[in-house]
NUKOLGU-547342 format. One record per residue (C-alpha): x, y, z; residue in three letters; residue number from 1. Coordinates in steps of 0.001 Angstrom, whole numbers, plus 500000, padded with zeros to 6 digits. Layout:
residues N
{r {X, Y, Z}, "ALA", NUM}
...
***
This chain:
residues 244
{r {473067, 525131, 388386}, "MET", 1}
{r {472679, 521779, 390327}, "THR", 2}
{r {475747, 519637, 390607}, "ASP", 3}
{r {475498, 515906, 389309}, "SER", 4}
{r {474922, 513288, 391868}, "PRO", 5}
{r {477880, 511412, 392865}, "GLN", 6}
{r {478338, 507970, 391541}, "ILE", 7}
{r {479308, 505354, 394046}, "GLU", 8}
{r {480507, 501969, 392545}, "LEU", 9}
{r {480226, 499186, 395059}, "ILE", 10}
{r {482510, 496152, 394270}, "ILE", 11}
{r {481335, 492896, 396097}, "CYS", 12}
{r {483833, 490360, 395701}, "ASP", 13}
{r {485463, 487976, 398115}, "ASP", 14}
{r {488879, 488087, 396637}, "ASP", 15}
{r {490860, 491086, 397755}, "ALA", 16}
{r {493370, 491275, 395045}, "LEU", 17}
{r {490495, 490940, 392487}, "GLN", 18}
{r {488686, 493788, 393905}, "ARG", 19}
{r {491707, 495959, 393739}, "GLN", 20}
{r {492420, 495124, 390234}, "GLU", 21}
{r {488456, 495757, 389344}, "LEU", 22}
{r {488813, 499091, 391291}, "ALA", 23}
{r {491894, 500320, 389685}, "ALA", 24}
{r {490402, 499609, 386279}, "ASP", 25}
{r {487166, 501440, 386791}, "ILE", 26}
{r {489047, 504272, 388471}, "HIS", 27}
{r {491167, 504683, 385053}, "THR", 28}
{r {487912, 504717, 383109}, "TRP", 29}
{r {485504, 506852, 385422}, "PHE", 30}
{r {487963, 508695, 387844}, "PRO", 31}
{r {485035, 510738, 389288}, "ALA", 32}
{r {483364, 507632, 390735}, "PHE", 33}
{r {483611, 506989, 394491}, "MET", 34}
{r {484580, 503213, 394583}, "ILE", 35}
{r {483904, 501002, 397649}, "ARG", 36}
{r {485166, 497601, 398157}, "GLU", 37}
{r {482965, 494975, 400035}, "ILE", 38}
{r {483990, 491420, 400614}, "SER", 39}
{r {480508, 489612, 401652}, "GLY", 40}
{r {477011, 489839, 402737}, "ALA", 41}
{r {477553, 491232, 406297}, "ARG", 42}
{r {479603, 494389, 405061}, "ASP", 43}
{r {477137, 494966, 402308}, "LEU", 44}
{r {474259, 494815, 404547}, "GLN", 45}
{r {475807, 497313, 406937}, "CYS", 46}
{r {476539, 499574, 403990}, "HIS", 47}
{r {472917, 499392, 402923}, "LEU", 48}
{r {471491, 499985, 406437}, "ALA", 49}
{r {472989, 503356, 406155}, "ARG", 50}
{r {470550, 504355, 403550}, "GLY", 51}
{r {470852, 506053, 400137}, "VAL", 52}
{r {471788, 509634, 400127}, "SER", 53}
{r {469927, 511962, 397747}, "ALA", 54}
{r {473302, 513360, 396635}, "GLU", 55}
{r {474658, 509926, 395448}, "SER", 56}
{r {473508, 507253, 393025}, "ARG", 57}
{r {474888, 503635, 393254}, "ARG", 58}
{r {475955, 500949, 390813}, "ILE", 59}
{r {476691, 497375, 392250}, "TYR", 60}
{r {479401, 495050, 390707}, "LEU", 61}
{r {478364, 491811, 392253}, "MET", 62}
{r {480241, 488583, 392428}, "ASP", 63}
{r {477848, 485662, 391968}, "VAL", 64}
{r {479668, 483468, 394523}, "ILE", 65}
{r {481093, 485391, 397607}, "LEU", 66}
{r {482925, 484279, 400834}, "GLU", 67}
{r {481622, 481137, 402484}, "ASN", 68}
{r {479564, 480408, 399610}, "GLY", 69}
{r {477311, 483389, 399901}, "GLU", 70}
{r {474896, 483974, 396931}, "ASP", 71}
{r {475229, 487206, 395102}, "GLY", 72}
{r {472029, 486606, 393445}, "ILE", 73}
{r {470141, 486681, 396656}, "ASP", 74}
{r {472051, 489624, 397749}, "LEU", 75}
{r {471190, 491334, 394556}, "ALA", 76}
{r {467401, 490920, 395520}, "ARG", 77}
{r {468161, 492554, 398749}, "HIS", 78}
{r {469485, 495392, 397120}, "ILE", 79}
{r {466539, 495832, 394905}, "HIS", 80}
{r {464214, 496039, 397864}, "CYS", 81}
{r {466415, 498807, 399471}, "ILE", 82}
{r {467931, 500654, 396470}, "ASP", 83}
{r {465633, 499639, 393633}, "PRO", 84}
{r {466973, 502046, 391082}, "GLU", 85}
{r {470337, 500868, 391305}, "ALA", 86}
{r {471797, 498964, 388274}, "PRO", 87}
{r {473489, 495829, 389250}, "ILE", 88}
{r {476220, 494093, 387197}, "ILE", 89}
{r {477088, 490537, 387926}, "PHE", 90}
{r {480601, 489122, 387550}, "ILE", 91}
{r {481725, 485554, 387698}, "SER", 92}
{r {484658, 483147, 386930}, "ALA", 93}
{r {482033, 480564, 386278}, "TYR", 94}
{r {480319, 480760, 382867}, "LEU", 95}
{r {477305, 478509, 383743}, "GLU", 96}
{r {476160, 481166, 386185}, "LYS", 97}
{r {475247, 483323, 383146}, "ALA", 98}
{r {471831, 481563, 383297}, "CYS", 99}
{r {471191, 481705, 386819}, "ASP", 100}
{r {471480, 485637, 386996}, "VAL", 101}
{r {468443, 485868, 385067}, "TYR", 102}
{r {466572, 485203, 388466}, "ASP", 103}
{r {466930, 488754, 389262}, "VAL", 104}
{r {466908, 492172, 387316}, "GLU", 105}
{r {470428, 493196, 386305}, "HIS", 106}
{r {471867, 494983, 383606}, "CYS", 107}
{r {475094, 492938, 382490}, "TYR", 108}
{r {476919, 489774, 383158}, "PHE", 109}
{r {480698, 489925, 382858}, "VAL", 110}
{r {482680, 486609, 382488}, "TYR", 111}
{r {485755, 487200, 384686}, "LYS", 112}
{r {488319, 485887, 381818}, "PRO", 113}
{r {486797, 488383, 379697}, "GLN", 114}
{r {486609, 491428, 381828}, "LYS", 115}
{r {489218, 493401, 379919}, "ASP", 116}
{r {486766, 493230, 376871}, "GLN", 117}
{r {483602, 493630, 378762}, "ARG", 118}
{r {483632, 495355, 382085}, "LEU", 119}
{r {484007, 498988, 380654}, "LYS", 120}
{r {480914, 498362, 378433}, "ALA", 121}
{r {479033, 496992, 381354}, "ALA", 122}
{r {479828, 500021, 383640}, "VAL", 123}
{r {478863, 502311, 380806}, "SER", 124}
{r {475445, 500808, 380373}, "ARG", 125}
{r {474857, 500968, 384087}, "ALA", 126}
{r {475758, 504711, 384212}, "LEU", 127}
{r {473497, 505192, 381099}, "ASP", 128}
{r {470571, 503759, 382992}, "LEU", 129}
{r {471426, 506067, 386225}, "LEU", 130}
{r {471039, 509044, 383835}, "GLU", 131}
{r {467567, 510738, 384393}, "PRO", 132}
{r {465474, 511163, 381415}, "SER", 133}
{r {464844, 514832, 380397}, "ARG", 134}
{r {461068, 513967, 380228}, "THR", 135}
{r {459182, 511284, 382184}, "PRO", 136}
{r {456836, 509209, 380362}, "LEU", 137}
{r {453350, 510262, 381464}, "VAL", 138}
{r {450551, 507432, 381545}, "VAL", 139}
{r {447058, 507251, 382926}, "HIS", 140}
{r {446054, 504031, 384842}, "GLU", 141}
{r {442517, 504382, 385847}, "GLY", 142}
{r {442197, 507869, 387521}, "THR", 143}
{r {445680, 507867, 388363}, "ALA", 144}
{r {448588, 509537, 386448}, "VAL", 145}
{r {452022, 508155, 386751}, "HIS", 146}
{r {455356, 509895, 385628}, "ARG", 147}
{r {457682, 506807, 384878}, "VAL", 148}
{r {461525, 507262, 384142}, "ASN", 149}
{r {461952, 505707, 380719}, "PRO", 150}
{r {465173, 504145, 381932}, "SER", 151}
{r {463446, 501800, 384309}, "SER", 152}
{r {461076, 500527, 381468}, "ILE", 153}
{r {462212, 497008, 379939}, "LEU", 154}
{r {459238, 496705, 377419}, "CYS", 155}
{r {455596, 497379, 376731}, "MET", 156}
{r {452891, 495149, 375421}, "GLU", 157}
{r {449522, 496203, 373930}, "ARG", 158}
{r {446711, 493834, 375047}, "VAL", 159}
{r {443245, 494823, 373608}, "ARG", 160}
{r {442640, 498418, 374959}, "ARG", 161}
{r {445563, 498555, 377563}, "CYS", 162}
{r {449233, 498644, 377440}, "THR", 163}
{r {451288, 496923, 379995}, "TYR", 164}
{r {454388, 498753, 380724}, "ILE", 165}
{r {456914, 496483, 382554}, "THR", 166}
{r {459603, 498336, 384785}, "CYS", 167}
{r {462236, 497116, 387004}, "VAL", 168}
{r {459922, 496818, 390098}, "ASN", 169}
{r {456444, 497218, 388921}, "GLN", 170}
{r {453965, 497003, 386072}, "VAL", 171}
{r {451708, 499712, 384855}, "PHE", 172}
{r {448325, 499284, 382999}, "LYS", 173}
{r {448086, 502296, 380910}, "ALA", 174}
{r {445273, 503355, 378496}, "ARG", 175}
{r {447690, 504997, 376172}, "GLU", 176}
{r {448612, 503070, 372991}, "ASP", 177}
{r {452203, 502063, 371878}, "LEU", 178}
{r {452177, 505043, 369215}, "THR", 179}
{r {451310, 507770, 371587}, "LYS", 180}
{r {453760, 506186, 374287}, "LEU", 181}
{r {456665, 506007, 371612}, "LEU", 182}
{r {456284, 509696, 371025}, "GLU", 183}
{r {457586, 510489, 374648}, "GLN", 184}
{r {460353, 507832, 374489}, "LEU", 185}
{r {464034, 508300, 373611}, "PRO", 186}
{r {465560, 506403, 370474}, "GLU", 187}
{r {466599, 503349, 372337}, "SER", 188}
{r {462862, 502136, 372333}, "PHE", 189}
{r {461759, 500395, 369380}, "ALA", 190}
{r {458589, 498738, 368268}, "GLN", 191}
{r {459469, 495347, 367254}, "CYS", 192}
{r {455992, 493846, 366849}, "HIS", 193}
{r {452467, 495222, 366402}, "ARG", 194}
{r {451838, 494486, 370114}, "SER", 195}
{r {455346, 494911, 371672}, "TYR", 196}
{r {458036, 497792, 372248}, "VAL", 197}
{r {461432, 497016, 373727}, "VAL", 198}
{r {464026, 499184, 375441}, "ASN", 199}
{r {467345, 498220, 373772}, "PHE", 200}
{r {469160, 499445, 377068}, "ALA", 201}
{r {467316, 496756, 379054}, "ARG", 202}
{r {467943, 493778, 376452}, "THR", 203}
{r {470390, 490965, 377155}, "ALA", 204}
{r {470586, 489405, 373844}, "ALA", 205}
{r {468828, 489594, 370242}, "PHE", 206}
{r {468291, 486332, 368402}, "TYR", 207}
{r {466845, 487778, 365293}, "GLY", 208}
{r {463258, 486539, 365849}, "THR", 209}
{r {463096, 487712, 369462}, "GLU", 210}
{r {464778, 489693, 372244}, "PHE", 211}
{r {465813, 488509, 375587}, "GLU", 212}
{r {465307, 491088, 378241}, "MET", 213}
{r {467450, 491555, 381232}, "SER", 214}
{r {464948, 489770, 383357}, "ASN", 215}
{r {464704, 486930, 381139}, "GLY", 216}
{r {461554, 487810, 379358}, "LEU", 217}
{r {461233, 486842, 375785}, "ARG", 218}
{r {459806, 489390, 373337}, "ILE", 219}
{r {458878, 488451, 369781}, "PRO", 220}
{r {460059, 490371, 366659}, "VAL", 221}
{r {457801, 490436, 363788}, "ALA", 222}
{r {459187, 489236, 360483}, "ARG", 223}
{r {458261, 492157, 358565}, "SER", 224}
{r {460301, 494211, 361034}, "ARG", 225}
{r {463354, 492046, 361679}, "GLN", 226}
{r {465697, 493753, 359197}, "ASN", 227}
{r {464823, 497353, 360484}, "GLU", 228}
{r {465237, 496114, 364238}, "ILE", 229}
{r {468385, 494573, 363312}, "ARG", 230}
{r {469846, 497718, 361828}, "ARG", 231}
{r {468460, 499871, 364653}, "ARG", 232}
{r {469924, 497492, 367465}, "TYR", 233}
{r {473184, 497434, 365535}, "SER", 234}
{r {473410, 501230, 365654}, "ARG", 235}
{r {472345, 501166, 369420}, "PHE", 236}
{r {475171, 498773, 370091}, "LEU", 237}
{r {478004, 500680, 368162}, "GLN", 238}
{r {476893, 504083, 370000}, "LYS", 239}
{r {476987, 502120, 373388}, "GLU", 240}
{r {480586, 500973, 372533}, "GLN", 241}
{r {481596, 504525, 371291}, "ASP", 242}
{r {480671, 505986, 374703}, "LEU", 243}
{r {483147, 503750, 376304}, "CYS", 244}
***
């Protein structure tokens, strides 16, 4: 039996005391994690330059503003180029930064004054995104056949005779319809509109009539499906909290 990959959680924060506090909390909740503390861009880039081991998976907890005014959002873009499957959690003492983080893909934003209530759920969501699906989604794009990790999918849109599958770093144009694709996907996926499917695990907010995805994309919810989607989304959120 193959051992599970080591989870490395990288804390990027210029405040040494806050890094230690974050590391202590996360170690209490997830004692098997290997936690690495990094203060700024230079240390992070040196660490990334070493490459990603096949025996480990990474989660990044990124302060939005680092030492000397360095931009954590720009660093997150760099992370996505080198380590595209790694979930990024943004954390900040500045609530107004909650809007700015939508410039880059991430799985959670934690407002520092609420970290005791939010951080564990944020790391749990990131860990869930790292878990490989038992069965990849198989899609046909022209003459190509792709095997897509469902956890990387944000949403799907049916346009005429094609389905556009939006993933973290690319979009597939598949010939399969939404019904056939949903048959292959876990219960975190739901058809919220005749033309749209969303992955609850990649949502940032639900407004009743639409979802906001983690990349800022807005997906409509059909009026006839709003009550059902609200119930399913509530069950998903409750299950996510129970895992914490």
